N, C-alpha and C positions, 0 to 999 in steps of 0.2 A: 223701756232702756236710758237710765238717766245718765248723763254724761259728767263725769269725776272732774272734768277743766271746768263746770261751771256752764252757765247759760251763754247759746253761741247766737249768732247770727250766720246764716250759710245760704246758700242757693242753691236750688234746685233746677237742674235742665231737664225737661220733661220730654216725653216723646213726640216727636211733631206729628206722627202720624194719627194721633189720637188724644189732643191735648186737653180739651175739657175731661175725659175720661180719665187721662194721668194726673191732673191736676185733682179729681176729686178724690182717685186713689191714693195721690200723697198725703191729701187732708185725713182720710181716713185713716191712714198709719198714722202719724203723727196723732191723731185723734186715740188711737189704740195703745199706743205708748205708754200713756199714763203720764206723758210728761205736759207742761203747759208749753203753749206755743201759741206765737201772735204772726200772723201774714202781715210783712211789713212793704210788700210790694208784687205786684203780680202783671206778666207779660204774659203775651201769644203762647210762648216756649218756656215762661222762668218764672218762679214762686219763691220769693224771697222770704224767710221765716226766721224768728227768733224763737229758740227753744233750747232748751235743758237736754232734748234728745241725743244720744251720743249720733253723730253723724256716720259714721259708720255701721253702725246697725240699722240706719236709716238706707243706707245705699245698699245693703244686703235686703230690706224689706222691700221697696219699690220698685216694681219690676217695671213700670212703665217712667222710670226718672232714669237719662242716660248718663248722667254723672250728677254727685252732690259737692258742687264745687268749692274748695278749697280757698279760692282765690279770696273770696269774703272772709273768711276765717282768719285772714292775715293783714285785714285792712279795714277802712270804716265803711260799715254796709250803708250808713246813711248817707254819706259821698257819692257809693255807688248807685243809691235807690234816688237820691236826691240831684246827682249829675252825669253819670254815667250812663245810665240807662235811660232819662231823656235824650242824653246826645247819640246813643246809639239808634233810638229811635228815630231822631230828626237824618241822623246818616241812612238810614235805613229807607227814607222818604226820597231823600238824594238818589243814592241807588235807583230803584224804582223808577224815579224819574227820567233819570240820563239812558236808563234802557230803554223806556219807551220811547224818547226821543231817537236811538239809533234804530229802533227798531221802525218808527217813522219815517226816516229819514232813508232806510234803507227800502222800505217799501217803494218810496216816491224817486228812487232811482232804479228800482226792477230789479233789484241785487237782494243777496241776504245778509243778515248781519252777521259780521263775523263776532266771534265771542272772544271780548272784550273786557277786562276787568275794571273797577271802579278802583282809582288810585287815591289813596289820602295822604296827602304830606305832612308829618309832624316837627317843628322846627322848637327849638329852646336852647337854653345855655345848658352848657356841662352841671351836671349835678343838679339840674332844675326838675328832674324826676320824667324824662321823656321816656325814657325806656319802660319806666313802669305803668306810665299814662299807654303807650302803645300797647301795653300784653294785657291791660284790662280791655281795652277796646277790641283788642283781636278777638279774645275771650265771648264778651259778649255781643260782638256782630257776626259771630259763628254760631250762635243760638238762633236766628233770624231762619226761617226755615226756607227764602227764597236765594240766600247766601251763605251756605254752611262751610264754603272754603275758603279762608282768611288767611291769606302769608304776611309776615310782615321781615321787614327789608332795614337792616342800618346799614347807613353808607360808609361806616367804619371801612369796609371790605372795599369800598372805591378811594379808598387811600392809597398814595403811591407806597410802594414797599419800602419799607425801615431801607436798606440799603441805597436806596436811588434816594432818599429821604435825607441822608446821610452824606452822600455824595453831594446833593446839592447846598447844603448848608441850613435845613429846612426842620431838623427835629424839634427844634423849639418853635416852632410854626406849625406843628402838626394839632389839626383841625382848623387852619385859614386856610381861604379859598386856594391858594396855591398849592397846598400837602395834596389835594386830591385829585385822582385820574377824572376828570370832566366830563371829557370826551366817552371815557368808558362806562361813565354812568348814563349819559343821554342816548348811548348807542343801547343801553339795558334797556332803559324806559320807553324808546322809540318802539323797538323788538316788543316789548311789553304791551305798548298800546295797538300796535299793529295786527294783534290778535295772534302772534307766532305760538303753536305748539307747545314748545319748549323754552324759554331762556333761562341764563345764568347768571348766577351772580357771585362775586370772590366773596370767600370767607375770610373774617378777621379772627384773629386768637388773641385776648384780653392778655392772656399770661405770656405769650410772647411779646405782645407790643408790635403786631405787626402783621400783614394781611399772609395767610398760608397760601404761597404758592403752588399752582398746580391744583386745587380744589376749590371746588364750586358748590352751591346749592342751586339746584335745579325748581324754575318754579314753572309747574305746568297748567296753566290757563285757569288761575285761581277767579274766586267771583270779587275778590277784593284784596288790594296789596297795601299796606301799610310802609310808607318810604318815611323813615326818622333819621333825623341827622342835625346836626349844626346848621349848616348853610342853605338847608335844601329850598328857602325861601329866596335866596339872594339871586337878584339879576344880574350882578358883575359890572363889569365896564366895555366899555369900546362898542363894539357894532356886532357881538355874538349873533348869530341868527336867531339860536332858542335857548332858553333857560330851562335847568331843571322844571321848575315851577310850571311851566306851559301842560307838562303832562299830568299834573294831578286836577283830578274833580273834585276835590275840598282840601282846603290846609288848614291846620291847627298851630297855635302858637303856646306854649307853655312857659307862663309869665312868674315872676316873682321878683320882689326886691334883692338888689346885689348883696347887701349884709348876710342876708338870710342864704341865698345860694353859697355864699361863702364858707358860711359855718355848715353847712350841708356839705360843702365839700372836703372841709376838712374832717368831720365825721366819717364819710365813707372812705376817706383817705385812711384815717387809720383804724377802720375793721379792716380794710386790705392790709394793715400793715401788721395786723394779729393774726391774720391768716391767709392770703394769697400771695404775701410778700415773702413770705417764710419759704414757700416753694423757691431751692434753688434753678428751677425752668424760668423761675418768673424775672421779666424784665427788669422788674422793681425791688428784688431782691437785694441791693445794696442796701436799701433803706430797712431793711428787717433788724439790725441792731441797733436801730435808733431807739433811745428811750422816747416815752410817750409824748415829754414836752418835746422834745427835739422834733420826732413826727410830724406835731402840729405845726409846728414852725415850718417846716421843710414845707408843706402842704398848703400855708399859706403863702409862703414864698412863692412858691409853683404857679397858685392860683393869679396872685397880682401881677406877675411878671407874663404870664401868658392868657390864661383861661380871659380875666376879667380886660384884656386888653382884648383879646378876639369877641370878647360878648360886646365889648361899646363900638368897635368900630365894624365887624361885621355880622353879628348875629340880632343884636337888637334893634337894628335900625330895617329888618326886616319883619317886625311884630306885625307892625299895621295891612301888611300885604296879606294878612291869614285872614281867612272866612271868619275866625272864631279863634277867640284869645281864653286862656283858662287862666285867672290869677289866684296864682296859690299863696299863703300867709305863711306866716313862721313854722307852724306847725305841718306842713307841707298840704294842709287840706284846701282845696280849691273854695275860694272867698266871693271870687266872682266872677262869671261869663261875659264875654261879650261877642257878640255874632254882629258882622257886618251884614246890613243889607242889601246890599247890591254886589 
């Protein structure tokens, strides 16, 4: 069954019960489709292929594939196979080593090892691609049979509510360290790492540009938690007894040139200007009537007055604290990976 959209690169998530049989079945179905195909990457439960077969047809035909992942159809498979799959493999090794250490410690103490998630902190500037990177890693890490439950938490929910920020004159400092309820975030992470059966993270609405008061997301002992935010690697000032990063088992910083991030911010603003900002319920609805050139200049002004300042003062100085740095080029592709040796 040929796909009218042309040759595609897709990811097959294979059954974890019989991975060898699942891979053989997937390849047989691809062969039987009559379409050309090429395997570009293979892991225990992942098979990345380049083919002109219809992915929807494949999803129906391959019984031992849990998912024909659309994630890679939207992005660059080369980057996923060259960067993110190896990174997920590295993180899997860290997860297994950490679990083994916890088990050995519990054995030494003569106690049961609590079910504690492996926590990954992911930092970087506004518009650098933190959310996209987090979602890709979440999808790939969940494919490893030893840790299928991976939750993603954005620290936006730990911002002070808009009414408090307005009362304190901090709306133009949103995203700066003082705009977060750090105690609540620390308490959430402490409960998470204590093995609590259920912890709650506040929910943030980008439409309302505010924390949704009274609503939370329940986290029930997942295998891995990715915590994504601007300042998650910051140590702060003074004599704080602990920092957010103290709870991380591994940390990643998404890096890029300032000029590139500014351009990405403007491009994102223009997309939102033509979509979300049109909604009367949007906090930024006031910008919906701007001409494209005016919207671009407004975005540039906001970037330079607020986000660039925060990047230079608070976000960028934390970069070297990360275990791993992903350096992105102007086209958003990861050009270099730096792994800290110690």
